[in-house]
C-alpha positions as YAML, in Angstrom:
chain: A
units: angstrom
residues:
- id: 1
  name: MET
  ca: [23.24, 24.68, 9.67]
- id: 2
  name: ASN
  ca: [26.12, 26.75, 11.03]
- id: 3
  name: LEU
  ca: [29.18, 27.13, 8.80]
- id: 4
  name: ILE
  ca: [32.66, 28.01, 10.05]
- id: 5
  name: GLY
  ca: [35.09, 30.19, 8.11]
- id: 6
  name: ASN
  ca: [34.83, 31.74, 4.63]
- id: 7
  name: GLU
  ca: [33.02, 34.75, 6.11]
- id: 8
  name: ARG
  ca: [34.05, 37.02, 3.24]
- id: 9
  name: ILE
  ca: [32.62, 34.65, 0.65]
- id: 10
  name: ARG
  ca: [29.39, 34.11, 2.57]
- id: 11
  name: THR
  ca: [28.93, 37.86, 3.09]
- id: 12
  name: GLN
  ca: [29.27, 38.60, -0.63]
- id: 13
  name: ILE
  ca: [26.79, 35.85, -1.47]
- id: 14
  name: GLU
  ca: [24.36, 37.15, 1.15]
- id: 15
  name: ILE
  ca: [24.51, 40.65, -0.36]
- id: 16
  name: ALA
  ca: [23.92, 39.30, -3.88]
- id: 17
  name: ALA
  ca: [21.06, 37.09, -2.66]
- id: 18
  name: LYS
  ca: [19.25, 39.95, -0.93]
- id: 19
  name: SER
  ca: [19.62, 42.12, -4.00]
- id: 20
  name: ALA
  ca: [18.22, 39.35, -6.24]
- id: 21
  name: ILE
  ca: [15.21, 38.85, -3.97]
- id: 22
  name: ARG
  ca: [14.46, 42.57, -3.92]
- id: 23
  name: ARG
  ca: [14.62, 42.63, -7.74]
- id: 24
  name: ASN
  ca: [12.57, 39.41, -8.03]
- id: 25
  name: THR
  ca: [15.22, 37.67, -10.13]
- id: 26
  name: ALA
  ca: [17.83, 34.96, -9.77]
- id: 27
  name: LEU
  ca: [21.22, 35.20, -8.13]
- id: 28
  name: PRO
  ca: [24.05, 35.48, -10.66]
- id: 29
  name: HIS
  ca: [25.57, 32.12, -11.50]
- id: 30
  name: ILE
  ca: [28.31, 31.21, -9.02]
- id: 31
  name: LEU
  ca: [31.57, 29.28, -9.43]
- id: 32
  name: PHE
  ca: [33.29, 27.82, -6.38]
- id: 33
  name: SER
  ca: [36.88, 26.65, -6.93]
- id: 34
  name: GLY
  ca: [39.45, 25.21, -4.55]
- id: 35
  name: ALA
  ca: [40.59, 21.98, -2.95]
- id: 36
  name: ALA
  ca: [38.10, 19.18, -2.42]
- id: 37
  name: GLY
  ca: [36.42, 19.10, 0.97]
- id: 38
  name: CYS
  ca: [36.79, 22.82, 1.77]
- id: 39
  name: GLY
  ca: [33.10, 23.64, 2.10]
- id: 40
  name: LYS
  ca: [31.88, 24.31, -1.45]
- id: 41
  name: THR
  ca: [28.95, 21.89, -1.31]
- id: 42
  name: SER
  ca: [27.96, 22.90, 2.23]
- id: 43
  name: THR
  ca: [27.98, 26.58, 1.27]
- id: 44
  name: ALA
  ca: [25.74, 25.92, -1.74]
- id: 45
  name: ARG
  ca: [23.29, 23.90, 0.36]
- id: 46
  name: LYS
  ca: [23.16, 26.60, 3.02]
- id: 47
  name: LEU
  ca: [22.52, 29.25, 0.37]
- id: 48
  name: ALA
  ca: [19.49, 27.36, -0.92]
- id: 49
  name: HIS
  ca: [18.28, 26.79, 2.65]
- id: 50
  name: ASP
  ca: [18.67, 30.44, 3.65]
- id: 51
  name: ILE
  ca: [16.77, 31.87, 0.66]
- id: 52
  name: ARG
  ca: [14.23, 29.02, 0.76]
- id: 53
  name: VAL
  ca: [14.57, 27.72, -2.78]
- id: 54
  name: ASP
  ca: [14.90, 24.23, -4.27]
- id: 55
  name: PHE
  ca: [18.39, 22.68, -4.25]
- id: 56
  name: LEU
  ca: [19.01, 20.41, -7.24]
- id: 57
  name: SER
  ca: [22.30, 18.52, -7.10]
- id: 58
  name: VAL
  ca: [23.51, 16.96, -10.36]
- id: 59
  name: LEU
  ca: [26.73, 15.37, -11.58]
- id: 60
  name: PRO
  ca: [28.42, 16.03, -14.94]
- id: 61
  name: ASP
  ca: [27.84, 12.41, -16.03]
- id: 62
  name: SER
  ca: [24.08, 13.03, -15.93]
- id: 63
  name: LEU
  ca: [24.37, 15.94, -18.39]
- id: 64
  name: LYS
  ca: [25.83, 14.36, -21.51]
- id: 65
  name: THR
  ca: [23.18, 15.29, -24.08]
- id: 66
  name: VAL
  ca: [20.78, 18.12, -24.89]
- id: 67
  name: ASP
  ca: [17.96, 15.88, -23.67]
- id: 68
  name: ASP
  ca: [19.77, 15.56, -20.32]
- id: 69
  name: VAL
  ca: [19.94, 19.35, -20.02]
- id: 70
  name: TRP
  ca: [16.24, 19.61, -20.90]
- id: 71
  name: HIS
  ca: [15.41, 17.01, -18.26]
- id: 72
  name: LEU
  ca: [17.24, 19.15, -15.69]
- id: 73
  name: MET
  ca: [15.47, 22.32, -16.84]
- id: 74
  name: GLU
  ca: [12.10, 20.61, -16.43]
- id: 75
  name: ARG
  ca: [12.87, 20.14, -12.72]
- id: 76
  name: LEU
  ca: [13.18, 23.91, -12.12]
- id: 77
  name: ASN
  ca: [10.56, 25.89, -10.20]
- id: 78
  name: TYR
  ca: [7.96, 27.19, -12.67]
- id: 79
  name: ASP
  ca: [5.70, 28.84, -10.07]
- id: 80
  name: SER
  ca: [4.70, 32.51, -10.52]
- id: 81
  name: TYR
  ca: [5.12, 32.66, -14.32]
- id: 82
  name: ASN
  ca: [2.45, 32.96, -17.00]
- id: 83
  name: GLU
  ca: [2.41, 30.94, -20.22]
- id: 84
  name: TYR
  ca: [4.74, 33.42, -21.88]
- id: 85
  name: GLY
  ca: [7.38, 33.27, -19.13]
- id: 86
  name: ASP
  ca: [6.49, 36.62, -17.57]
- id: 87
  name: ARG
  ca: [6.74, 36.85, -13.79]
- id: 88
  name: THR
  ca: [3.36, 37.12, -12.09]
- id: 89
  name: GLY
  ca: [4.56, 37.24, -8.50]
- id: 90
  name: PRO
  ca: [7.57, 36.50, -6.25]
- id: 91
  name: ILE
  ca: [9.63, 33.75, -7.89]
- id: 92
  name: LYS
  ca: [11.81, 31.06, -6.27]
- id: 93
  name: PRO
  ca: [14.73, 30.46, -8.64]
- id: 94
  name: SER
  ca: [16.15, 26.98, -8.07]
- id: 95
  name: ILE
  ca: [19.80, 26.48, -7.09]
- id: 96
  name: VAL
  ca: [21.35, 23.91, -9.45]
- id: 97
  name: PHE
  ca: [24.54, 22.58, -7.92]
- id: 98
  name: ILE
  ca: [27.02, 20.83, -10.25]
- id: 99
  name: ASP
  ca: [29.98, 19.27, -8.48]
- id: 100
  name: GLU
  ca: [33.23, 18.79, -10.44]
- id: 101
  name: ILE
  ca: [31.69, 20.99, -13.11]
- id: 102
  name: HIS
  ca: [34.94, 20.97, -15.10]
- id: 103
  name: ASN
  ca: [34.03, 17.40, -16.17]
- id: 104
  name: LEU
  ca: [31.15, 18.66, -18.32]
- id: 105
  name: SER
  ca: [31.76, 18.08, -22.02]
- id: 106
  name: MET
  ca: [32.37, 21.12, -24.21]
- id: 107
  name: LYS
  ca: [29.04, 20.50, -25.96]
- id: 108
  name: THR
  ca: [27.18, 20.45, -22.64]
- id: 109
  name: GLN
  ca: [29.00, 23.59, -21.50]
- id: 110
  name: GLU
  ca: [27.81, 25.28, -24.68]
- id: 111
  name: THR
  ca: [24.21, 24.11, -24.29]
- id: 112
  name: LEU
  ca: [24.02, 24.95, -20.61]
- id: 113
  name: GLY
  ca: [25.74, 28.27, -21.21]
- id: 114
  name: VAL
  ca: [22.97, 29.32, -23.61]
- id: 115
  name: ALA
  ca: [20.33, 28.48, -21.00]
- id: 116
  name: MET
  ca: [22.26, 30.39, -18.32]
- id: 117
  name: GLU
  ca: [22.55, 33.46, -20.50]
- id: 118
  name: ASN
  ca: [19.19, 33.58, -22.25]
- id: 119
  name: TRP
  ca: [16.83, 31.71, -19.91]
- id: 120
  name: ALA
  ca: [15.74, 29.72, -22.95]
- id: 121
  name: LEU
  ca: [16.57, 26.52, -24.84]
- id: 122
  name: GLU
  ca: [15.76, 25.18, -28.28]
- id: 123
  name: SER
  ca: [12.72, 22.92, -28.38]
- id: 124
  name: LYS
  ca: [13.47, 19.23, -28.75]
- id: 125
  name: SER
  ca: [10.80, 18.98, -31.47]
- id: 126
  name: ASN
  ca: [10.93, 22.08, -33.68]
- id: 127
  name: GLY
  ca: [14.10, 23.98, -32.72]
- id: 128
  name: LYS
  ca: [12.23, 27.07, -31.48]
- id: 129
  name: LEU
  ca: [13.44, 28.79, -28.34]
- id: 130
  name: ILE
  ca: [11.35, 27.96, -25.28]
- id: 131
  name: TRP
  ca: [11.50, 30.13, -22.18]
- id: 132
  name: LEU
  ca: [12.87, 28.82, -18.90]
- id: 133
  name: PRO
  ca: [12.25, 30.02, -15.36]
- id: 134
  name: TYR
  ca: [15.07, 31.86, -13.65]
- id: 135
  name: PHE
  ca: [17.64, 29.66, -11.93]
- id: 136
  name: THR
  ca: [21.18, 29.85, -10.56]
- id: 137
  name: ILE
  ca: [23.94, 27.41, -11.47]
- id: 138
  name: VAL
  ca: [26.41, 26.93, -8.63]
- id: 139
  name: GLY
  ca: [29.41, 25.05, -9.97]
- id: 140
  name: ALA
  ca: [32.11, 23.50, -7.80]
- id: 141
  name: THR
  ca: [35.49, 22.64, -9.25]
- id: 142
  name: THR
  ca: [39.01, 21.73, -8.25]
- id: 143
  name: ASN
  ca: [40.26, 22.81, -11.69]
- id: 144
  name: ASP
  ca: [38.41, 25.78, -13.14]
- id: 145
  name: GLY
  ca: [41.20, 26.37, -15.64]
- id: 146
  name: ILE
  ca: [39.91, 23.66, -17.97]
- id: 147
  name: LEU
  ca: [36.44, 25.18, -18.31]
- id: 148
  name: SER
  ca: [35.88, 26.84, -21.67]
- id: 149
  name: LYS
  ca: [36.25, 30.61, -21.42]
- id: 150
  name: PRO
  ca: [32.72, 31.39, -22.71]
- id: 151
  name: PHE
  ca: [31.23, 29.02, -20.14]
- id: 152
  name: ARG
  ca: [33.40, 30.29, -17.31]
- id: 153
  name: ASP
  ca: [32.42, 33.86, -18.17]
- id: 154
  name: ARG
  ca: [28.76, 32.99, -17.48]
- id: 155
  name: PHE
  ca: [29.62, 32.86, -13.78]
- id: 156
  name: LYS
  ca: [29.49, 36.45, -12.56]
- id: 157
  name: LEU
  ca: [30.39, 35.46, -8.99]
- id: 158
  name: ARG
  ca: [33.59, 33.44, -8.59]
- id: 159
  name: PHE
  ca: [35.12, 32.46, -5.26]
- id: 160
  name: LEU
  ca: [38.23, 30.52, -4.23]
- id: 161
  name: PHE
  ca: [37.89, 28.27, -1.18]
- id: 162
  name: LYS
  ca: [41.14, 27.94, 0.74]
- id: 163
  name: PRO
  ca: [42.06, 25.45, 3.50]
- id: 164
  name: TYR
  ca: [40.85, 26.46, 6.95]
- id: 165
  name: THR
  ca: [43.18, 27.85, 9.58]
- id: 166
  name: PHE
  ca: [44.31, 25.78, 12.56]
- id: 167
  name: GLU
  ca: [41.89, 27.68, 14.82]
- id: 168
  name: GLU
  ca: [39.00, 27.16, 12.40]
- id: 169
  name: SER
  ca: [39.91, 23.48, 12.16]
- id: 170
  name: GLU
  ca: [39.61, 23.17, 15.94]
- id: 171
  name: MET
  ca: [36.23, 24.91, 15.80]
- id: 172
  name: ILE
  ca: [35.05, 22.48, 13.11]
- id: 173
  name: LEU
  ca: [36.13, 19.53, 15.25]
- id: 174
  name: SER
  ca: [34.35, 20.94, 18.32]
- id: 175
  name: GLU
  ca: [31.17, 21.43, 16.29]
- id: 176
  name: HIS
  ca: [31.25, 17.87, 14.99]
- id: 177
  name: CYS
  ca: [31.93, 16.50, 18.47]
- id: 178
  name: ARG
  ca: [28.79, 18.30, 19.55]
- id: 179
  name: ARG
  ca: [26.82, 16.76, 16.68]
- id: 180
  name: LEU
  ca: [28.21, 13.30, 17.43]
- id: 181
  name: GLY
  ca: [27.51, 13.73, 21.15]
- id: 182
  name: ILE
  ca: [31.06, 12.92, 22.25]
- id: 183
  name: GLY
  ca: [33.69, 14.67, 24.34]
- id: 184
  name: ILE
  ca: [37.25, 15.37, 23.27]
- id: 185
  name: ASP
  ca: [40.32, 16.56, 25.15]
- id: 186
  name: SER
  ca: [41.84, 19.82, 23.93]
- id: 187
  name: MET
  ca: [45.19, 18.18, 23.12]
- id: 188
  name: ALA
  ca: [43.44, 15.44, 21.16]
- id: 189
  name: ARG
  ca: [41.52, 18.05, 19.19]
- id: 190
  name: SER
  ca: [44.73, 19.94, 18.43]
- id: 191
  name: ALA
  ca: [46.49, 16.77, 17.30]
- id: 192
  name: ILE
  ca: [43.73, 16.11, 14.75]
- id: 193
  name: ALA
  ca: [43.62, 19.75, 13.64]
- id: 194
  name: ARG
  ca: [47.37, 19.71, 13.02]
- id: 195
  name: ARG
  ca: [47.07, 16.77, 10.64]
- id: 196
  name: GLY
  ca: [43.76, 17.71, 9.01]
- id: 197
  name: ARG
  ca: [45.24, 20.02, 6.34]
- id: 198
  name: GLY
  ca: [42.53, 22.59, 6.97]
- id: 199
  name: VAL
  ca: [40.03, 20.41, 5.06]
- id: 200
  name: PRO
  ca: [36.77, 19.65, 6.92]
- id: 201
  name: ARG
  ca: [36.27, 16.34, 5.10]
- id: 202
  name: ILE
  ca: [39.66, 15.11, 6.30]
- id: 203
  name: LEU
  ca: [39.24, 16.53, 9.79]
- id: 204
  name: VAL
  ca: [35.88, 14.84, 10.29]
- id: 205
  name: GLY
  ca: [37.18, 11.58, 8.86]
- id: 206
  name: TYR
  ca: [40.04, 11.50, 11.37]
- id: 207
  name: LEU
  ca: [37.69, 12.47, 14.20]
- id: 208
  name: GLU
  ca: [35.34, 9.61, 13.36]
- id: 209
  name: ARG
  ca: [38.21, 7.12, 13.34]
- id: 210
  name: ALA
  ca: [39.26, 8.36, 16.79]
- id: 211
  name: ARG
  ca: [35.62, 8.13, 17.89]
- id: 212
  name: ASP
  ca: [35.58, 4.48, 16.78]
- id: 213
  name: ARG
  ca: [38.63, 3.76, 18.94]
- id: 214
  name: MET
  ca: [36.97, 5.53, 21.86]
- id: 215
  name: LEU
  ca: [33.94, 3.26, 21.55]
- id: 216
  name: TYR
  ca: [36.18, 0.22, 21.11]
- id: 217
  name: GLU
  ca: [37.84, 1.08, 24.41]
- id: 218
  name: ASP
  ca: [34.44, 1.63, 26.07]
- id: 219
  name: ASP
  ca: [35.26, 5.24, 26.88]
- id: 220
  name: GLU
  ca: [33.17, 8.40, 26.65]
- id: 221
  name: ARG
  ca: [35.83, 10.89, 25.62]
- id: 222
  name: VAL
  ca: [38.45, 11.07, 22.87]
- id: 223
  name: THR
  ca: [41.91, 11.39, 24.41]
- id: 224
  name: LEU
  ca: [45.31, 12.27, 22.97]
- id: 225
  name: GLU
  ca: [46.44, 8.67, 23.37]
- id: 226
  name: MET
  ca: [43.49, 7.44, 21.29]
- id: 227
  name: VAL
  ca: [44.22, 10.00, 18.58]
- id: 228
  name: GLU
  ca: [47.92, 9.16, 18.41]
- id: 229
  name: GLU
  ca: [47.18, 5.43, 18.23]
- id: 230
  name: THR
  ca: [44.65, 6.10, 15.48]
- id: 231
  name: PHE
  ca: [47.23, 7.95, 13.41]
- id: 232
  name: ARG
  ca: [49.83, 5.25, 13.98]
- id: 233
  name: SER
  ca: [47.40, 2.67, 12.63]
- id: 234
  name: LEU
  ca: [46.68, 4.88, 9.60]
- id: 235
  name: ASN
  ca: [50.40, 5.56, 8.99]
- id: 236
  name: ILE
  ca: [49.83, 9.31, 9.27]
- id: 237
  name: ASP
  ca: [52.78, 11.20, 10.73]
- id: 238
  name: LYS
  ca: [52.76, 14.25, 12.99]
- id: 239
  name: GLU
  ca: [52.43, 16.73, 10.09]
- id: 240
  name: GLY
  ca: [49.66, 14.72, 8.46]
- id: 241
  name: LEU
  ca: [51.84, 13.18, 5.74]
- id: 242
  name: THR
  ca: [50.65, 9.87, 4.35]
- id: 243
  name: GLU
  ca: [52.72, 6.83, 3.47]
- id: 244
  name: ALA
  ca: [52.54, 7.74, -0.25]
- id: 245
  name: GLU
  ca: [53.73, 11.31, 0.39]
- id: 246
  name: ILE
  ca: [56.67, 10.13, 2.47]
- id: 247
  name: LYS
  ca: [57.54, 7.60, -0.23]
- id: 248
  name: ILE
  ca: [57.65, 10.33, -2.89]
- id: 249
  name: LEU
  ca: [59.84, 12.54, -0.70]
- id: 250
  name: MET
  ca: [62.24, 9.68, 0.02]
- id: 251
  name: ILE
  ca: [62.61, 8.89, -3.69]
- id: 252
  name: LEU
  ca: [63.42, 12.53, -4.44]
- id: 253
  name: PHE
  ca: [65.73, 12.75, -1.43]
- id: 254
  name: GLU
  ca: [67.78, 9.79, -2.60]
- id: 255
  name: ALA
  ca: [67.90, 11.04, -6.20]
- id: 256
  name: LYS
  ca: [69.13, 14.51, -5.18]
- id: 257
  name: GLU
  ca: [67.91, 15.82, -8.53]
- id: 258
  name: ALA
  ca: [64.64, 16.59, -10.26]
- id: 259
  name: ILE
  ca: [62.63, 13.59, -11.50]
- id: 260
  name: GLY
  ca: [60.00, 13.75, -14.23]
- id: 261
  name: LEU
  ca: [56.44, 12.76, -13.44]
- id: 262
  name: GLU
  ca: [56.55, 9.59, -15.56]
- id: 263
  name: ASN
  ca: [59.73, 8.32, -13.91]
- id: 264
  name: LEU
  ca: [58.44, 9.27, -10.47]
- id: 265
  name: SER
  ca: [55.28, 7.28, -11.18]
- id: 266
  name: VAL
  ca: [57.32, 4.20, -12.14]
- id: 267
  name: LEU
  ca: [59.64, 4.49, -9.13]
- id: 268
  name: SER
  ca: [56.84, 5.01, -6.63]
- id: 269
  name: GLY
  ca: [54.23, 2.71, -8.11]
- id: 270
  name: GLU
  ca: [51.70, 5.55, -7.91]
- id: 271
  name: ALA
  ca: [49.57, 6.60, -10.89]
- id: 272
  name: HIS
  ca: [50.30, 9.95, -12.57]
- id: 273
  name: LYS
  ca: [46.95, 11.40, -11.52]
- id: 274
  name: THR
  ca: [47.39, 10.19, -7.96]
- id: 275
  name: ILE
  ca: [50.72, 11.99, -7.70]
- id: 276
  name: GLN
  ca: [49.40, 15.16, -9.30]
- id: 277
  name: ASN
  ca: [46.04, 15.36, -7.53]
- id: 278
  name: SER
  ca: [46.54, 13.59, -4.20]
- id: 279
  name: VAL
  ca: [50.23, 13.53, -3.31]
- id: 280
  name: GLU
  ca: [51.89, 16.68, -4.60]
- id: 281
  name: PRO
  ca: [49.46, 19.43, -3.50]
- id: 282
  name: TYR
  ca: [50.04, 19.04, 0.24]
- id: 283
  name: LEU
  ca: [53.79, 18.55, -0.17]
- id: 284
  name: ILE
  ca: [53.95, 21.77, -2.18]
- id: 285
  name: GLN
  ca: [51.77, 23.55, 0.36]
- id: 286
  name: LYS
  ca: [54.12, 22.44, 3.15]
- id: 287
  name: GLY
  ca: [57.15, 23.65, 1.20]
- id: 288
  name: PHE
  ca: [58.60, 20.13, 0.91]
- id: 289
  name: LEU
  ca: [58.43, 19.74, -2.89]
- id: 290
  name: LEU
  ca: [58.69, 21.90, -5.98]
- id: 291
  name: ARG
  ca: [57.61, 21.39, -9.57]
- id: 292
  name: THR
  ca: [60.40, 22.58, -11.86]
- id: 293
  name: GLY
  ca: [60.95, 22.57, -15.60]
- id: 294
  name: LYS
  ca: [62.99, 19.39, -15.21]
- id: 295
  name: GLY
  ca: [60.53, 17.62, -12.95]
- id: 296
  name: ARG
  ca: [59.76, 17.23, -9.24]
- id: 297
  name: LYS
  ca: [62.41, 18.18, -6.71]
- id: 298
  name: ILE
  ca: [62.59, 17.97, -2.93]
- id: 299
  name: THR
  ca: [63.33, 21.24, -1.14]
- id: 300
  name: GLU
  ca: [65.85, 21.84, 1.60]
- id: 301
  name: LYS
  ca: [62.94, 22.00, 4.04]
- id: 302
  name: GLY
  ca: [61.66, 18.65, 2.78]
- id: 303
  name: GLY
  ca: [65.05, 17.01, 3.18]
- id: 304
  name: GLU
  ca: [65.42, 18.39, 6.70]
- id: 305
  name: TYR
  ca: [62.02, 17.05, 7.63]
- id: 306
  name: LEU
  ca: [62.86, 13.51, 6.54]
- id: 307
  name: LEU
  ca: [66.04, 13.58, 8.58]
- id: 308
  name: GLN
  ca: [64.58, 15.26, 11.64]
- id: 309
  name: GLU
  ca: [61.73, 12.76, 11.82]
- id: 310
  name: GLY
  ca: [64.06, 9.80, 11.55]
- id: 311
  name: TYR
  ca: [63.03, 8.51, 8.14]
- id: 312
  name: TYR
  ca: [66.75, 8.10, 7.51]
- id: 313
  name: GLY
  ca: [67.82, 7.96, 11.13]
- id: 314
  name: LYS
  ca: [69.21, 10.83, 13.17]
- id: 315
  name: LYS
  ca: [72.08, 12.35, 11.22]
- id: 316
  name: ASN
  ca: [73.99, 15.58, 10.94]
- id: 317
  name: ILE
  ca: [71.29, 17.47, 9.10]
- id: 318
  name: ARG
  ca: [73.42, 20.35, 7.90]
- id: 319
  name: ARG
  ca: [75.98, 17.97, 6.38]
- id: 320
  name: GLU
  ca: [73.25, 15.97, 4.60]
- id: 321
  name: ILE
  ca: [71.55, 18.97, 3.03]
- id: 322
  name: ASP
  ca: [73.59, 20.14, 0.04]
- id: 323
  name: ALA
  ca: [73.27, 22.53, -2.86]
- id: 324
  name: THR
  ca: [71.15, 20.14, -4.87]
- id: 325
  name: TYR
  ca: [68.13, 21.11, -2.78]
- id: 326
  name: VAL
  ca: [66.09, 24.18, -3.66]
- id: 327
  name: ARG
  ca: [66.11, 26.72, -0.86]
- id: 328
  name: LYS
  ca: [62.78, 28.11, 0.29]
...
């Protein structure tokens, strides 16, 4: 499995992995943070594949009790240990991948943290500490700030996954075209990359929708026309903005003042969490929206974009943009 981008992160992990193998121990526990779909899961899977250890993927909902944690620990690799937990040969510490790890309860974070630190857990029957084989927790999160500090401190390696560059996005699309066995024109690939936000999950999703149109039209190659028609049907504009994102910008544009999250939710019909987690991040990244002490506010750049793209018709842009907008 070839991964694109994040070379610095992968190099640091490779160094730590080689050191752990030489010392016959486990990799330090690793925390991956960053936007969803930016390669955290793929990187964890490739790590387990490269060092030839078991990959155990679990969700926070499956780790609600101490018994749940014990059940997970019983799935670890116990080869090359004696009855006392001493290593008797080369060990293969399992990679335990926990997606959205910030959703673990505080009690589970405490229980798991003890196991991560001491390689031992209290017996379910008599409360005595029982040894565990070495293992590595790889946690993935979009919000590491809500992890308890003691639990977060257990992760000695912490990495932030950022959106991919435009060039990397094109490489990702080319790689997936190869896997899908389809051709794609360079302009079509660029059009998808421009709207994909640097997130492989989104890029591949758009590519597959264009692939579907290609097959519908009985063609063998994805063209720019197919891609543009696909985005028109999805209501995705040239910068990758969705209908919900445009709606939020238009509400703020018309208000010409900051609007609190609750009021914005009522006006837009979008849930608070949807606005916070799905709508705002890309608008902020593009420089179209700001969070202020008084609420959400469109920027000058955001207002110009709405006008330039005809969401309010072609107007005198400089006259429409006034001091109520925050300059970037």
